[in-house]
Structure formats: structure tokens, C-alpha cells
ROSE-4610 file (N, C-alpha, C; in Angstrom, 1 decimal, always signed):
// ROSE-4610
residu = [M/M/M/R/R/R/Y/Y/Y/K/K/K/V/V/V/G/G/G/N/N/N/L/L/L/E/E/E/I/I/I/R/R/R/S/S/S/E/E/E/N/N/N/A/A/A/A/A/A/K/K/K/P/P/P/M/M/M/S/S/S/D/D/D/A/A/A/A/A/A/V/V/V/P/P/P/L/L/L/V/V/V/D/D/D/W/W/W/I/I/I/A/A/A/Q/Q/Q/H/H/H/D/D/D/H/H/H/V/V/V/K/K/K/A/A/A/A/A/A/L/L/L/D/D/D/Y/Y/Y/G/G/G/C/C/C/G/G/G/K/K/K/M/M/M/R/R/R/Y/Y/Y/T/T/T/K/K/K/H/H/H/I/I/I/A/A/A/K/K/K/K/K/K/C/C/C/T/T/T/S/S/S/L/L/L/G/G/G/I/I/I/V/V/V/D/D/D/S/S/S/T/T/T/I/I/I/Q/Q/Q/L/L/L/T/T/T/R/R/R/L/L/L/Q/Q/Q/R/R/R/I/I/I/N/N/N/G/G/G/I/I/I/V/V/V/T/T/T/T/T/T/I/I/I/Q/Q/Q/E/E/E/Y/Y/Y/A/A/A/K/K/K/S/S/S/K/K/K/W/W/W/P/P/P/T/T/T/C/C/C/R/R/R/I/I/I/Y/Y/Y/K/K/K/V/V/V/E/E/E/E/E/E/F/F/F/W/W/W/G/G/G/G/G/G/I/I/I/H/H/H/E/E/E/S/S/S/Y/Y/Y/N/N/N/L/L/L/I/I/I/L/L/L/C/C/C/A/A/A/N/N/N/V/V/V/L/L/L/S/S/S/V/V/V/I/I/I/P/P/P/C/C/C/A/A/A/R/R/R/T/T/T/R/R/R/A/A/A/K/K/K/S/S/S/L/L/L/R/R/R/S/S/S/I/I/I/H/H/H/T/T/T/A/A/A/L/L/L/A/A/A/M/M/M/D/D/D/G/G/G/E/E/E/L/L/L/L/L/L/V/V/V/V/V/V/N/N/N/Q/Q/Q/H/H/H/T/T/T/N/N/N/S/S/S/Y/Y/Y/F/F/F/T/T/T/D/D/D/I/I/I/R/R/R/R/R/R/K/K/K/P/P/P/S/S/S/T/T/T/R/R/R/R/R/R/H/H/H/L/L/L/D/D/D/G/G/G/W/W/W/I/I/I/A/A/A/Q/Q/Q/S/S/S/R/R/R/K/K/K/G/G/G/A/A/A/T/T/T/Y/Y/Y/Y/Y/Y/G/G/G/I/I/I/L/L/L/N/N/N/K/K/K/D/D/D/S/S/S/V/V/V/I/I/I/R/R/R/L/L/L/L/L/L/I/I/I/R/R/R/Y/Y/Y/G/G/G/F/F/F/R/R/R/V/V/V/K/K/K/D/D/D/S/S/S/W/W/W/I/I/I/E/E/E/G/G/G/Q/Q/Q/S/S/S/N/N/N/Y/Y/Y/V/V/V/L/L/L/V/V/V/N/N/N/K/K/K/G/G/G]
num = [1/1/1/2/2/2/3/3/3/4/4/4/5/5/5/6/6/6/7/7/7/8/8/8/9/9/9/10/10/10/11/11/11/12/12/12/13/13/13/14/14/14/15/15/15/16/16/16/17/17/17/18/18/18/19/19/19/20/20/20/21/21/21/22/22/22/23/23/23/24/24/24/25/25/25/26/26/26/27/27/27/28/28/28/29/29/29/30/30/30/31/31/31/32/32/32/33/33/33/34/34/34/35/35/35/36/36/36/37/37/37/38/38/38/39/39/39/40/40/40/41/41/41/42/42/42/43/43/43/44/44/44/45/45/45/46/46/46/47/47/47/48/48/48/49/49/49/50/50/50/51/51/51/52/52/52/53/53/53/54/54/54/55/55/55/56/56/56/57/57/57/58/58/58/59/59/59/60/60/60/61/61/61/62/62/62/63/63/63/64/64/64/65/65/65/66/66/66/67/67/67/68/68/68/69/69/69/70/70/70/71/71/71/72/72/72/73/73/73/74/74/74/75/75/75/76/76/76/77/77/77/78/78/78/79/79/79/80/80/80/81/81/81/82/82/82/83/83/83/84/84/84/85/85/85/86/86/86/87/87/87/88/88/88/89/89/89/90/90/90/91/91/91/92/92/92/93/93/93/94/94/94/95/95/95/96/96/96/97/97/97/98/98/98/99/99/99/100/100/100/101/101/101/102/102/102/103/103/103/104/104/104/105/105/105/106/106/106/107/107/107/108/108/108/109/109/109/110/110/110/111/111/111/112/112/112/113/113/113/114/114/114/115/115/115/116/116/116/117/117/117/118/118/118/119/119/119/120/120/120/121/121/121/122/122/122/123/123/123/124/124/124/125/125/125/126/126/126/127/127/127/128/128/128/129/129/129/130/130/130/131/131/131/132/132/132/133/133/133/134/134/134/135/135/135/136/136/136/137/137/137/138/138/138/139/139/139/140/140/140/141/141/141/142/142/142/143/143/143/144/144/144/145/145/145/146/146/146/147/147/147/148/148/148/149/149/149/150/150/150/151/151/151/152/152/152/153/153/153/154/154/154/155/155/155/156/156/156/157/157/157/158/158/158/159/159/159/160/160/160/161/161/161/162/162/162/163/163/163/164/164/164/165/165/165/166/166/166/167/167/167/168/168/168/169/169/169/170/170/170/171/171/171/172/172/172/173/173/173/174/174/174/175/175/175/176/176/176/177/177/177/178/178/178/179/179/179/180/180/180/181/181/181/182/182/182/183/183/183/184/184/184/185/185/185/186/186/186/187/187/187/188/188/188/189/189/189/190/190/190/191/191/191/192/192/192/193/193/193/194/194/194/195/195/195/196/196/196/197/197/197/198/198/198/199/199/199/200/200/200/201/201/201/202/202/202/203/203/203/204/204/204/205/205/205/206/206/206/207/207/207/208/208/208/209/209/209/210/210/210/211/211/211/212/212/212/213/213/213/214/214/214/215/215/215/216/216/216/217/217/217/218/218/218]
x = [-14.0/-15.3/-15.4/-16.3/-16.6/-18.1/-18.3/-19.7/-20.0/-21.3/-21.8/-22.6/-22.3/-23.1/-23.3/-24.6/-24.8/-24.0/-23.2/-22.4/-20.9/-20.7/-19.4/-19.1/-17.9/-17.5/-16.5/-16.8/-16.0/-15.3/-14.0/-13.2/-12.6/-13.4/-13.0/-11.7/-11.3/-10.1/-8.8/-9.0/-7.8/-7.6/-8.6/-8.5/-7.6/-7.3/-6.6/-5.2/-4.8/-3.4/-2.5/-1.2/-0.2/+0.0/+0.7/+1.0/+1.8/+2.7/+3.5/+2.8/+1.5/+0.7/-0.3/+0.0/-0.9/-0.9/-2.1/-2.3/-1.8/-0.9/-0.3/-1.3/-2.3/-3.3/-4.0/-4.4/-5.1/-4.1/-2.9/-1.9/-1.8/-1.7/-1.5/-2.7/-3.9/-5.2/-5.2/-4.8/-4.8/-3.8/-2.6/-1.5/-1.9/-2.8/-3.2/-4.4/-5.0/-6.2/-5.8/-6.7/-6.4/-6.3/-5.6/-5.5/-6.9/-7.3/-8.6/-8.5/-9.5/-9.5/-9.5/-10.4/-10.5/-10.7/-10.0/-10.1/-10.3/-11.0/-11.3/-11.0/-10.4/-10.2/-11.1/-12.2/-13.3/-12.9/-12.8/-12.3/-10.8/-10.0/-8.6/-7.8/-8.2/-7.5/-6.1/-5.1/-3.7/-3.1/-4.0/-3.7/-2.8/-3.3/-2.6/-2.6/-3.6/-3.7/-3.7/-3.8/-3.9/-2.8/-1.5/-0.4/-0.5/-1.1/-1.2/-2.3/-3.4/-4.5/-4.0/-3.2/-2.7/-2.0/-1.3/-0.5/-1.4/-2.7/-3.6/-4.6/-4.5/-5.5/-4.8/-5.6/-5.2/-5.6/-6.8/-7.4/-7.7/-7.2/-7.3/-8.2/-9.0/-9.8/-9.7/-9.8/-9.8/-11.0/-11.5/-12.6/-12.3/-12.5/-12.5/-13.1/-13.2/-13.8/-12.9/-13.5/-12.7/-11.6/-11.9/-10.8/-9.7/-10.0/-8.9/-8.1/-8.7/-8.0/-7.2/-7.5/-6.9/-6.0/-6.1/-5.3/-3.9/-3.0/-1.6/-1.3/-0.6/-0.3/+0.9/+1.5/+2.6/+2.2/+2.5/+2.2/+3.5/+3.7/+4.9/+6.2/+6.2/+7.4/+7.4/+6.4/+6.4/+5.2/+5.4/+4.3/+3.7/+2.5/+1.7/+0.2/-0.6/-2.0/-2.2/-3.3/-3.6/-3.7/-4.5/-4.7/-3.4/-2.5/-1.2/-0.4/-0.3/+0.5/+0.0/-1.3/-1.9/-1.7/-1.8/-1.6/-0.1/+0.8/+2.2/+2.6/+2.0/+2.3/+1.6/+0.3/-0.6/-1.3/-0.7/-1.2/-2.6/-3.0/-4.4/-5.4/-5.0/-5.9/-7.1/-8.3/-9.5/-9.8/-9.8/-9.9/-11.3/-12.1/-13.5/-13.6/-14.2/-14.6/-15.9/-16.1/-17.1/-18.5/-18.7/-20.0/-20.3/-19.3/-19.4/-19.7/-19.0/-19.2/-20.6/-21.1/-22.5/-23.5/-23.2/-24.2/-24.3/-23.4/-23.4/-22.3/-21.6/-20.5/-20.7/-20.0/-20.2/-19.4/-18.2/-17.3/-17.8/-17.4/-17.7/-16.4/-16.4/-15.1/-15.3/-14.3/-14.3/-13.9/-13.1/-12.7/-12.8/-13.5/-13.6/-13.2/-12.4/-12.0/-12.5/-13.1/-13.7/-13.1/-11.9/-11.2/-11.2/-11.7/-11.8/-12.4/-13.5/-14.2/-15.6/-16.4/-17.7/-17.6/-16.6/-16.5/-16.1/-15.8/-15.5/-16.5/-17.6/-18.7/-19.8/-20.0/-20.9/-22.3/-22.7/-24.0/-24.6/-25.7/-26.4/-26.7/-27.1/-27.4/-26.2/-25.0/-23.8/-23.3/-23.5/-23.2/-24.0/-25.3/-26.2/-25.8/-25.5/-25.0/-23.8/-22.9/-21.7/-21.9/-22.8/-23.0/-23.9/-24.8/-25.6/-24.8/-23.9/-23.0/-22.0/-21.5/-20.6/-21.3/-22.5/-23.3/-23.5/-23.7/-23.9/-22.6/-21.5/-20.2/-19.6/-20.1/-19.5/-20.0/-19.0/-19.4/-20.2/-21.0/-21.8/-21.1/-19.8/-19.0/-17.9/-18.1/-17.1/-17.3/-16.3/-16.3/-15.9/-16.6/-16.3/-15.8/-14.7/-14.2/-14.3/-15.1/-15.2/-14.5/-13.7/-12.8/-13.1/-13.2/-13.4/-12.7/-12.1/-11.5/-12.5/-12.8/-13.9/-13.4/-12.1/-11.6/-10.2/-9.8/-8.4/-8.4/-7.2/-7.1/-7.5/-7.2/-7.5/-9.0/-9.8/-11.3/-11.8/-11.2/-11.6/-11.3/-10.1/-9.7/-10.6/-10.9/-11.8/-13.1/-13.7/-15.1/-15.1/-14.0/-14.0/-13.9/-13.5/-13.4/-14.7/-14.8/-16.1/-16.6/-15.7/-16.1/-16.6/-16.5/-16.9/-18.4/-19.1/-20.5/-20.9/-22.0/-22.4/-23.0/-22.8/-23.4/-23.4/-24.5/-24.7/-24.3/-23.3/-22.9/-21.5/-21.2/-19.9/-19.9/-18.8/-18.6/-18.0/-18.3/-17.6/-16.7/-15.5/-14.5/-14.0/-13.9/-13.5/-12.1/-11.3/-10.0/-9.7/-8.6/-8.2/-8.1/-7.8/-7.7/-9.0/-10.1/-11.4/-12.1/-13.1/-14.0/-13.7/-13.7/-13.5/-14.5/-15.0/-16.0/-15.3/-15.6/-15.1/-16.3/-16.6/-17.7/-17.2/-18.0/-17.6/-18.5/-18.0/-18.8/-18.1/-18.8/-18.3/-18.8/-18.3/-18.6/-20.1/-20.8/-22.3/-23.0/-22.5/-23.1/-22.8/-21.6/-21.2/-22.0/-22.2/-23.0/-24.4/-25.0/-26.4/-26.5/-25.5/-25.5/-25.4/-24.5/-24.3/-25.5/-26.1/-27.3/-28.4/-28.5/-29.6/-29.5/-28.3/-28.1/-27.8/-28.3/-28.3/-27.2/-26.2/-25.1/-25.3/-24.6/-24.7/-23.3/-23.3/-22.1/-21.5/-20.2/-19.5/-18.6/-18.1/-17.2/-17.0/-16.7/-16.4/-15.5/-14.6/-13.7/-13.1/-12.4/-11.8/-10.3/-9.5/-8.1/-7.6/-7.1/-6.6/-7.8/-7.7/-8.7/-9.7/-9.6/-10.4/-11.2/-12.4/-13.2/-13.3/-13.4/-13.4/-14.7/-15.4/-16.6/-16.5/-16.5/-16.4/-17.8/-18.2/-19.6/-19.5/-20.6/-20.8/-22.2/-22.7/-23.9/-25.2/-25.1/-26.2/-27.2]
y = [-49.4/-49.9/-51.4/-52.1/-53.5/-53.5/-54.1/-54.1/-55.6/-55.9/-57.3/-57.1/-57.7/-57.7/-59.2/-59.7/-61.1/-61.9/-62.8/-63.6/-63.1/-62.0/-61.4/-60.3/-60.2/-59.1/-58.3/-57.0/-56.0/-55.2/-55.2/-54.4/-53.2/-52.1/-50.9/-50.3/-50.5/-49.9/-50.4/-51.6/-52.1/-51.4/-50.6/-49.8/-48.5/-48.2/-46.9/-47.0/-45.9/-45.9/-45.1/-45.3/-44.6/-43.2/-42.4/-41.0/-40.8/-41.8/-41.7/-41.8/-42.2/-42.4/-41.2/-40.1/-38.9/-38.4/-38.1/-37.6/-36.2/-35.9/-34.6/-33.5/-33.7/-32.6/-32.2/-33.2/-32.9/-32.2/-32.6/-32.0/-30.5/-30.3/-28.9/-28.1/-28.7/-27.9/-27.5/-28.4/-28.0/-26.9/-27.1/-26.1/-24.7/-24.6/-23.3/-22.7/-23.5/-23.0/-22.0/-21.1/-20.1/-20.8/-20.2/-20.7/-20.5/-21.5/-21.4/-21.7/-21.3/-21.5/-23.0/-23.8/-25.2/-26.0/-27.1/-28.0/-29.5/-30.3/-31.7/-32.6/-33.8/-34.8/-36.0/-36.1/-37.1/-38.4/-39.5/-40.7/-40.6/-40.3/-39.9/-41.1/-42.4/-43.5/-43.5/-43.7/-43.6/-42.2/-41.2/-39.8/-39.4/-39.9/-39.6/-38.1/-37.4/-36.0/-35.1/-35.7/-35.0/-34.0/-34.4/-33.5/-32.3/-32.4/-31.3/-30.3/-30.9/-30.1/-29.4/-30.0/-29.5/-28.2/-28.0/-26.8/-25.6/-25.9/-24.8/-24.4/-24.9/-24.5/-24.3/-23.7/-23.5/-24.7/-25.2/-26.3/-27.4/-28.6/-29.8/-30.8/-31.5/-32.6/-33.8/-35.0/-36.2/-37.1/-37.8/-38.8/-40.1/-41.2/-42.5/-43.5/-44.8/-45.8/-46.1/-46.7/-47.1/-48.0/-49.0/-49.9/-49.3/-48.3/-47.7/-46.8/-46.1/-45.2/-45.9/-47.2/-47.8/-49.0/-49.5/-50.7/-50.4/-51.3/-51.1/-51.3/-50.3/-50.4/-49.5/-49.6/-48.8/-47.4/-46.4/-45.0/-44.2/-43.9/-43.1/-43.7/-45.1/-45.8/-46.2/-45.9/-46.1/-47.1/-48.1/-49.0/-48.3/-47.9/-47.2/-47.2/-46.4/-46.3/-44.9/-44.7/-43.4/-42.4/-42.7/-41.7/-41.4/-42.3/-42.0/-41.2/-41.5/-40.7/-39.3/-39.1/-37.8/-36.9/-37.5/-36.8/-36.4/-37.2/-36.9/-35.8/-35.8/-34.7/-33.4/-33.6/-32.4/-32.5/-32.1/-32.3/-31.8/-30.8/-30.2/-30.8/-31.8/-32.4/-33.0/-32.8/-33.4/-34.7/-35.8/-37.1/-37.6/-37.9/-38.3/-39.8/-40.6/-41.9/-41.7/-42.4/-42.0/-42.0/-43.0/-43.0/-41.8/-41.3/-40.0/-38.8/-38.8/-37.8/-37.8/-39.0/-39.2/-38.6/-38.8/-38.3/-36.8/-36.1/-34.6/-34.1/-33.1/-32.5/-31.1/-30.5/-29.1/-28.2/-28.7/-27.9/-27.8/-26.7/-26.5/-26.3/-26.7/-26.6/-25.8/-25.0/-24.1/-24.9/-25.9/-26.8/-28.2/-29.0/-30.5/-31.2/-32.2/-33.0/-34.4/-34.9/-36.3/-36.9/-37.5/-38.0/-39.5/-40.1/-41.5/-42.3/-41.7/-42.3/-42.9/-42.1/-42.5/-43.7/-43.9/-45.0/-46.3/-46.3/-47.5/-47.9/-47.1/-47.4/-48.2/-49.5/-50.4/-50.3/-49.2/-49.1/-47.7/-47.6/-46.3/-45.6/-46.3/-45.7/-45.1/-45.8/-45.2/-44.0/-44.0/-42.8/-41.6/-41.9/-40.9/-40.3/-41.2/-40.7/-39.8/-40.3/-39.5/-38.1/-38.0/-36.7/-35.8/-36.4/-35.5/-35.0/-35.8/-35.3/-34.3/-34.5/-33.5/-32.2/-32.3/-31.0/-30.3/-31.0/-30.4/-29.8/-30.4/-29.9/-28.8/-28.6/-27.6/-26.2/-25.3/-23.9/-23.3/-22.3/-21.6/-21.1/-20.6/-20.1/-21.1/-22.3/-23.4/-24.0/-24.9/-25.6/-27.1/-27.9/-29.4/-29.8/-30.4/-31.0/-32.5/-33.1/-34.5/-35.0/-36.0/-36.6/-38.0/-38.5/-40.0/-40.4/-41.5/-42.1/-42.9/-42.6/-43.2/-44.2/-44.3/-45.2/-45.5/-46.7/-47.1/-48.5/-49.0/-50.3/-51.4/-51.2/-52.3/-52.5/-51.4/-51.5/-52.4/-52.1/-52.9/-54.4/-54.7/-56.1/-56.8/-56.1/-56.6/-57.0/-56.2/-56.5/-57.7/-58.1/-59.3/-60.6/-60.6/-61.8/-62.4/-63.8/-64.5/-64.3/-64.1/-64.0/-62.6/-61.6/-60.3/-60.1/-59.4/-59.2/-57.7/-57.3/-55.9/-55.7/-54.4/-54.0/-52.5/-52.0/-50.5/-49.9/-49.0/-48.4/-48.9/-50.1/-50.7/-52.2/-52.7/-54.2/-54.6/-55.9/-56.5/-57.6/-57.5/-58.4/-59.3/-60.6/-61.6/-62.2/-62.4/-63.0/-63.8/-64.4/-65.2/-64.3/-63.0/-62.0/-61.5/-61.8/-61.3/-60.6/-59.8/-59.1/-57.6/-57.0/-55.6/-55.0/-53.8/-53.0/-51.9/-51.8/-50.7/-50.0/-48.8/-48.0/-47.1/-47.0/-46.2/-44.9/-43.9/-42.6/-41.6/-41.4/-40.3/-39.0/-37.9/-36.6/-36.3/-36.6/-36.4/-37.1/-38.3/-39.1/-38.4/-38.0/-37.3/-36.0/-35.2/-34.0/-34.3/-35.3/-35.6/-36.0/-36.8/-37.3/-36.1/-35.2/-34.0/-33.1/-32.9/-32.0/-32.6/-34.0/-34.7/-34.4/-34.2/-34.0/-32.6/-31.6/-30.2/-29.4/-29.9/-29.1/-28.3/-27.2/-26.5/-26.5/-26.9/-27.1/-25.7/-25.5/-24.3/-24.5/-25.8/-26.1/-27.6/-28.0/-29.5/-29.6/-30.6/-30.8/-32.3/-32.7/-34.0/-33.8/-34.5/-34.4/-35.9/-36.3/-37.7/-38.6/-39.6/-40.6/-40.3/-39.1/-38.7/-37.5/-37.4/-36.2/-35.5/-34.2/-33.3/-32.5/-32.4/-31.6/-30.8/-29.4/-28.5/-27.9/-28.0/-27.5/-26.7/-26.0/-25.4/-25.8/-25.2/-25.7/-25.3/-24.4/-24.0/-23.1]
z = [-43.3/-43.0/-43.5/-42.8/-43.2/-43.7/-44.8/-45.4/-45.7/-45.5/-45.9/-47.1/-48.2/-49.4/-49.7/-49.4/-49.6/-48.6/-49.1/-48.2/-48.3/-48.8/-48.9/-47.9/-47.4/-46.6/-47.4/-47.5/-48.2/-47.2/-47.2/-46.3/-47.0/-47.0/-47.8/-47.3/-46.0/-45.5/-46.3/-47.0/-47.7/-49.0/-49.4/-50.7/-50.5/-49.3/-49.0/-49.6/-50.3/-50.9/-50.0/-50.1/-49.2/-49.6/-48.7/-49.0/-50.3/-50.6/-51.7/-53.1/-53.0/-54.2/-54.4/-53.8/-54.0/-55.4/-55.9/-57.3/-57.4/-58.4/-58.5/-58.8/-59.6/-59.9/-58.6/-57.7/-56.5/-55.5/-55.4/-54.6/-55.0/-56.3/-56.9/-56.5/-56.7/-56.4/-54.9/-54.0/-52.6/-52.3/-52.9/-52.7/-53.2/-54.2/-54.7/-54.0/-53.1/-52.4/-51.3/-51.1/-50.0/-48.7/-47.8/-46.4/-45.7/-45.0/-44.3/-42.8/-42.1/-40.7/-40.3/-40.9/-40.6/-41.8/-41.9/-43.1/-42.6/-43.3/-42.9/-44.1/-43.8/-44.7/-44.4/-45.2/-44.9/-45.6/-44.8/-45.4/-45.7/-44.6/-44.8/-45.2/-45.0/-45.3/-44.7/-45.5/-45.0/-45.0/-45.0/-45.0/-46.2/-47.4/-48.7/-48.9/-48.5/-48.8/-47.5/-46.4/-45.1/-44.9/-45.2/-44.9/-45.8/-47.0/-47.9/-47.4/-46.9/-46.4/-45.1/-44.3/-43.0/-43.2/-44.4/-44.7/-45.0/-45.3/-45.8/-44.7/-43.5/-42.5/-41.1/-40.2/-38.9/-38.0/-38.3/-37.5/-38.5/-38.2/-39.0/-38.4/-39.3/-38.8/-39.8/-39.3/-40.2/-39.7/-40.7/-40.4/-41.1/-40.4/-41.0/-40.0/-40.5/-39.7/-38.5/-37.5/-36.3/-36.6/-37.4/-37.8/-38.5/-39.4/-40.2/-39.3/-38.3/-37.4/-36.4/-36.0/-34.9/-35.2/-36.4/-36.7/-37.0/-36.6/-36.9/-38.4/-39.0/-40.4/-40.7/-41.9/-42.2/-42.8/-42.1/-42.5/-42.7/-44.0/-44.3/-43.8/-43.9/-43.5/-42.0/-41.2/-39.8/-39.5/-38.7/-38.3/-37.1/-37.3/-36.2/-36.6/-35.9/-36.3/-36.8/-37.6/-38.1/-37.0/-35.9/-34.9/-34.1/-34.0/-33.3/-34.2/-35.5/-36.4/-36.5/-36.6/-36.8/-35.6/-34.4/-33.2/-33.0/-33.5/-33.4/-34.4/-35.5/-36.5/-36.3/-35.9/-35.8/-34.4/-33.4/-32.0/-31.8/-32.5/-32.3/-33.3/-34.1/-35.0/-34.4/-34.9/-34.4/-35.2/-34.5/-35.1/-34.8/-35.9/-35.7/-36.2/-35.4/-35.9/-36.7/-37.8/-38.7/-38.1/-37.2/-36.5/-35.7/-35.1/-34.3/-35.3/-36.4/-37.4/-38.0/-38.3/-38.8/-37.8/-36.5/-35.4/-35.3/-36.0/-35.9/-35.0/-35.5/-34.7/-34.5/-33.5/-33.2/-34.1/-34.6/-35.4/-36.8/-37.5/-38.9/-39.6/-40.9/-41.7/-43.0/-43.3/-44.4/-45.7/-45.5/-46.7/-46.3/-47.1/-46.8/-48.1/-48.0/-49.1/-48.9/-50.0/-50.0/-51.2/-51.1/-52.3/-52.3/-53.4/-53.7/-52.5/-52.0/-50.9/-51.3/-52.0/-52.4/-53.3/-54.1/-55.0/-54.4/-53.1/-52.4/-51.4/-51.4/-50.5/-51.3/-50.9/-51.7/-51.2/-50.6/-49.9/-50.0/-50.7/-50.9/-49.6/-48.6/-47.3/-46.6/-46.7/-46.1/-46.9/-48.2/-49.0/-48.5/-48.3/-47.9/-46.5/-45.6/-44.3/-44.4/-45.3/-45.5/-46.0/-47.0/-47.6/-46.8/-46.1/-45.1/-44.0/-43.5/-42.3/-42.8/-44.0/-44.6/-44.8/-45.3/-45.5/-44.2/-43.2/-41.8/-41.3/-41.6/-41.1/-41.9/-43.1/-44.0/-43.6/-43.4/-43.1/-44.2/-43.8/-44.8/-46.0/-45.7/-46.8/-47.2/-46.8/-47.1/-48.5/-48.8/-50.1/-49.8/-50.5/-50.5/-51.9/-51.9/-53.2/-53.1/-54.1/-54.2/-55.4/-55.2/-56.3/-56.4/-57.6/-57.9/-59.2/-59.1/-60.3/-61.0/-62.3/-63.0/-64.1/-64.3/-65.3/-65.1/-65.4/-65.6/-66.2/-66.6/-67.3/-66.3/-65.0/-64.1/-64.0/-63.9/-63.9/-65.1/-66.3/-67.5/-67.3/-66.8/-66.6/-65.6/-64.5/-63.4/-64.0/-64.8/-65.3/-66.2/-66.7/-67.6/-66.8/-65.6/-64.8/-64.5/-64.6/-64.4/-62.9/-62.0/-60.6/-60.2/-61.1/-60.9/-61.1/-60.3/-60.5/-60.3/-61.0/-60.9/-59.5/-59.0/-57.7/-57.7/-57.3/-57.2/-58.5/-58.5/-59.8/-60.2/-59.8/-60.1/-60.1/-59.6/-59.6/-58.2/-57.9/-56.8/-57.3/-57.0/-57.5/-56.3/-56.6/-55.6/-55.9/-54.9/-55.1/-53.8/-53.7/-52.5/-51.3/-51.5/-50.4/-49.9/-50.6/-50.2/-51.4/-51.0/-52.0/-51.9/-53.1/-53.2/-54.1/-53.7/-54.5/-55.2/-56.5/-57.4/-57.9/-57.4/-57.9/-59.0/-60.1/-61.2/-61.3/-60.6/-60.5/-61.5/-62.6/-63.5/-63.0/-63.7/-63.2/-63.1/-64.1/-64.1/-63.0/-62.7/-61.6/-60.2/-60.1/-58.8/-58.7/-59.7/-59.7/-59.2/-59.9/-59.5/-58.0/-57.6/-56.2/-55.2/-55.5/-54.6/-54.6/-55.7/-55.8/-55.0/-55.0/-54.3/-52.8/-52.3/-50.9/-50.5/-51.3/-50.9/-51.3/-52.0/-52.4/-53.7/-53.9/-55.1/-55.8/-57.1/-57.8/-58.2/-57.8/-58.2/-59.5/-59.6/-60.7/-60.8/-62.0/-62.1/-63.3/-63.3/-64.3/-64.3/-65.3/-65.4/-65.6/-64.8/-64.9/-65.0/-66.1/-66.3/-66.2/-65.3/-65.1/-63.9/-63.4/-62.2/-62.5/-61.8/-62.0/-60.6/-60.7/-59.6/-59.6/-58.5/-58.4/-57.1/-57.3/-56.2/-55.9/-54.7/-54.3/-53.0/-52.8/-51.5/-51.0/-49.9/-49.3/-50.0/-51.0/-51.8/-51.0]
């Protein structure tokens, strides 16, 4: 996604990490989850966790911005687009552009993953759209797992730079490559946010530098 904050353009698609950088605790959690009929990766980025989710469901869906889905980039060593790669690996995969997903979809999902997405959205309205649309797409017996990294040494270094400024619940950092938003959402902040949009907390925990909140529709 592209966001305008004052005179700055924030390109959140650049924050996506490659498949090789998947967090082991989250991969293990997905591997231990029961097989479900349908699972969705919201804000799939470079599909860091999509291949792991695909093993746990019969029907797979992914959501991201138009630019993230259609731009040429290196995915798992191949120069291609997200939508082309997904279709080649999982021919029945349902690919949603985020604007389409926000508008409401007919499908429902038993497992939805939203990993390191909310913390790169520098706009409260866009977060609200995301959570409302996820709530709508979540099956009545489904689960949503929200994951956010809330600390690391890089965050500390960024805050000290004179060009960095506070924004929302984090900071906007500027460099020659452009502006980047780093939201710092700790476990309690995520819980409050999810309850506000109608979810019921089933479990929450911290693993390393990330927090995990598991919810259902309430």
C-alpha cells in the first residue's frame, strides 16, 4: 500500500520480508494447527507464511494491495509477481486485492493469519477497514491469529535519529530510500484493538520479540 502522511509517501509493500525470513515460532504454531477447510493470509506480502498455511487447508486465500500482488519482485529466488507465483503453486488459490476484500467477500475462512501487518499501517482508518473486513470473512467457528513484533534493537536505533518523528503508535523514519512507518503494538494494545472491532480473545502470548493474539468472532 501507498500512504500519504503529510508530505511523505510511505510504501508499506517495501516492509515485506522474504520466505526465508519466516519466524520459527509462528511456523511451528501453524504446523501444529488442525487442518481446516479454508485458510487466509491477510497482508501476505512476499508470502513468508503462505506456504505453511497452504499445508493446513483445503482452500487457500491471500490478500494484499494491488501493487504488492502485481509488481515484479524476487519470490523464493524467482523474479515474478505474487499473483503469478501463487497461481502456479496453488492453482485454486483465491487472490483478493485489498480493496475488493474491504468491500466484502462471499467466502468465509476457518483460519486467518494477520502477521506483521497492523504495525506497518500508518493510518487508523485503514486498520479499521482491515479488522472489520477480517471479522466479516472469519467463519463463526473460525480463528484469527494476529502477530506483531513489538521490540528489537533496530526500533531503538531508529527512535534516536533526528529525522525520525512520532506518528500514531510508532515512528516514521526517513532515509534516502524514502519514508517507513514502524508501529509499536504490544500485546495489550493489540488485544484492545481487536476487542474494539468485535473479536473475543481466546489466548495471547509473547514469543521472543513478537506478541501473538488468538481470537474468534465473539
